[in-house]
C-alpha positions as CSV (number, residue, x, y, z in Angstrom):
1,S,16.8,-14.8,-4.8
2,V,20.2,-16.8,-4.5
3,A,22.9,-15.6,-1.8
4,F,26.6,-17.0,-0.9
5,S,27.3,-17.1,2.9
6,P,30.4,-14.9,3.5
7,D,33.0,-17.6,3.8
8,G,31.7,-19.2,0.7
9,R,30.8,-22.7,1.7
10,L,26.9,-22.5,1.2
11,L,24.8,-21.2,-1.5
12,A,21.2,-20.2,-0.2
13,S,18.1,-20.2,-2.8
14,C,14.3,-19.4,-2.6
15,S,11.7,-20.0,-4.4
16,E,8.2,-19.7,-5.1
17,D,7.6,-23.4,-3.9
18,N,7.5,-21.5,-0.2
19,T,10.9,-22.9,0.7
20,I,14.8,-22.1,1.0
21,K,17.3,-24.5,0.3
22,L,21.1,-24.4,1.5
23,W,23.5,-26.0,-1.3
24,D,27.1,-26.8,-1.5
25,P,28.5,-24.6,-4.2
26,T,31.3,-27.2,-4.6
27,T,29.8,-30.4,-4.8
28,G,26.2,-29.2,-6.2
29,E,24.7,-31.4,-3.1
30,L,21.6,-30.3,-1.1
31,R,22.6,-29.5,2.5
32,Q,19.1,-28.5,3.6
33,T,15.6,-27.8,3.0
34,L,14.4,-24.7,5.1
35,L,10.3,-25.0,5.8
36,G,8.3,-22.3,7.9
37,H,6.9,-19.6,5.2
38,T,3.3,-20.0,3.9
39,D,4.0,-18.3,0.7
40,W,6.6,-17.1,-1.7
41,V,10.0,-16.5,-0.7
42,D,11.4,-13.7,-2.8
43,S,14.8,-13.1,-1.2
44,V,17.5,-14.4,0.9
45,A,20.8,-12.9,2.7
46,F,23.8,-13.8,5.0
47,S,24.5,-12.0,8.5
48,P,27.9,-10.4,7.7
49,D,29.1,-13.3,10.5
50,G,27.5,-16.0,8.1
51,R,25.6,-17.1,11.7
52,L,22.3,-16.2,10.3
53,L,20.1,-16.4,6.9
54,A,17.3,-13.8,6.6
55,S,14.6,-14.5,4.3
56,R,11.5,-12.7,3.8
57,S,8.4,-13.8,1.8
58,F,4.8,-12.8,0.4
59,D,3.2,-13.9,3.2
60,K,4.6,-10.4,5.3
61,M,7.1,-12.4,7.1
62,I,11.1,-12.2,7.8
63,K,12.5,-15.1,9.2
64,L,15.9,-16.0,10.7
65,W,17.5,-19.1,10.4
66,D,20.9,-21.3,11.8
67,P,22.4,-21.6,8.5
68,A,24.4,-24.8,10.0
69,T,21.7,-26.6,11.6
70,G,18.5,-25.5,9.6
71,E,16.8,-24.1,12.7
72,L,14.6,-21.0,12.4
73,C,15.6,-18.8,15.0
74,Q,13.1,-15.3,14.8
75,T,10.4,-14.6,12.8
76,L,9.8,-11.1,12.4
77,L,5.8,-9.8,12.4
78,A,5.4,-5.9,12.4
79,H,4.8,-4.8,9.0
80,T,0.9,-5.1,7.7
81,D,1.9,-5.4,3.8
82,L,4.7,-7.0,2.1
83,V,8.5,-6.7,2.9
84,K,10.0,-5.6,-0.2
85,S,13.5,-5.2,0.9
86,F,15.8,-5.8,3.7
87,A,19.5,-5.3,4.8
88,F,21.8,-6.0,7.5
89,S,24.1,-3.6,9.2
90,P,27.9,-4.0,8.7
91,D,28.3,-5.3,11.9
92,G,25.5,-7.2,12.0
93,R,23.7,-6.2,15.4
94,L,20.7,-4.7,13.0
95,L,18.5,-5.8,10.3
96,A,16.6,-3.6,8.5
97,S,13.3,-4.0,6.5
98,C,10.6,-1.6,4.4
99,S,7.5,-2.6,3.0
100,K,4.8,-1.7,1.6
101,D,3.0,-0.4,4.8
102,K,5.4,2.7,4.0
103,T,7.4,2.0,6.8
104,I,10.9,1.0,8.1
105,K,11.6,-1.0,10.7
106,L,14.8,-1.8,12.8
107,W,15.2,-5.0,14.4
108,D,17.8,-7.1,16.4
109,P,18.0,-10.2,14.6
110,T,19.7,-12.1,17.4
111,T,16.8,-11.8,19.7
112,G,14.0,-10.5,17.2
113,E,13.2,-7.5,18.9
114,L,11.8,-4.6,17.1
115,F,14.0,-1.1,18.0
116,Q,12.6,1.4,15.7
117,T,10.0,2.2,13.3
118,L,10.7,5.0,10.7
119,L,8.0,6.7,9.4
120,G,8.2,9.6,6.4
121,H,7.9,8.1,2.9
122,T,4.2,8.8,1.7
123,S,4.0,5.4,-0.5
124,W,5.9,1.6,-0.7
125,V,9.4,1.6,0.5
126,L,11.2,-0.4,-2.0
127,S,14.8,-0.4,-0.8
128,V,17.1,0.1,2.0
129,A,20.9,0.0,2.6
130,F,23.5,0.4,5.1
131,S,26.5,2.8,4.7
132,P,29.7,0.8,5.4
133,D,30.4,2.2,8.7
134,G,26.8,1.7,9.5
135,R,26.2,5.4,10.3
136,L,23.4,6.0,7.7
137,L,20.7,4.1,6.3
138,A,19.0,5.0,2.8
139,S,15.7,4.3,1.9
140,C,13.8,4.8,-1.4
141,S,10.0,4.9,-2.2
142,E,7.5,5.1,-4.9
143,D,7.0,8.6,-3.5
144,N,9.8,9.7,-5.4
145,T,12.4,10.3,-2.8
146,I,15.3,8.5,-0.9
147,K,15.6,9.4,2.6
148,L,19.0,8.9,5.0
149,W,18.3,8.2,8.4
150,N,20.3,7.3,11.7
151,P,19.8,4.0,12.3
152,T,20.9,4.7,15.8
153,T,18.3,6.7,16.9
154,G,15.8,6.9,14.2
155,E,16.4,10.3,13.1
156,L,15.8,11.3,9.6
157,R,18.7,13.4,8.0
158,Q,17.8,13.9,4.9
159,T,15.3,13.7,2.0
160,L,16.7,13.2,-1.5
161,L,14.7,15.0,-4.1
162,G,15.7,14.4,-8.0
163,H,14.3,11.5,-9.5
164,A,10.8,11.8,-11.3
165,L,9.4,8.4,-11.0
166,Y,9.8,5.4,-8.3
167,V,13.0,5.1,-6.8
168,E,13.9,1.3,-7.1
169,S,17.0,0.7,-5.5
170,V,20.0,2.5,-3.4
171,V,23.5,1.2,-2.7
172,F,26.3,2.6,-0.9
173,S,29.8,2.4,-2.7
174,P,32.2,0.5,-0.6
175,D,33.8,3.7,0.7
176,G,31.1,5.1,1.8
177,R,31.5,8.3,-0.7
178,F,28.7,8.0,-3.0
179,L,25.0,6.4,-2.8
180,A,24.1,5.2,-5.9
181,S,20.1,5.5,-6.9
182,C,18.3,3.9,-9.9
183,S,14.9,4.8,-10.9
184,R,11.6,4.2,-13.1
185,D,12.7,7.6,-14.9
186,K,15.3,5.4,-16.4
187,K,18.2,7.4,-14.3
188,V,20.9,6.5,-12.4
189,Q,21.7,9.4,-9.8
190,L,24.6,9.6,-7.9
191,W,24.7,11.6,-4.2
192,D,27.3,13.0,-1.9
193,P,25.3,11.1,1.4
194,T,27.3,13.2,4.1
């Protein structure tokens, strides 16, 4: 996985060599190598303000780094199986993660505090996404469903049924009017999240 910082001044990459690297995309210069994961690192994402870099690994951990210094800020430990996806809320105050342990967890990325564990899926949860206004969190699963949650209260708002196989990914349109989902059933579906 690779991710640009919001200001475009850094590019983060992660690898099966258990490392994260931070690069200057203009010059190609290696700025930092972040060490701490004990297994493959398969995804990285910057917070909306660019002050944190999140990484997830086959070691079942999420780590939060200061991309300016390379310092490890937080290690999030609560999932009991592989973390499949994560997403920052638009205001950066929440980090949502989902796992093969069938749960979604909501964290304070600044302190590492676990706010909520969302239960409802009956199989691996594969992807999570916040709506642009931050009022909804979408999740999708190998149980063939999409669920919409209130990320403030943890309340389940909707269960969306329509795919015949695993739902692999979900994403909101920039204006929040549509939720798109894709599935092993070879379909992309568009939903009204309200």
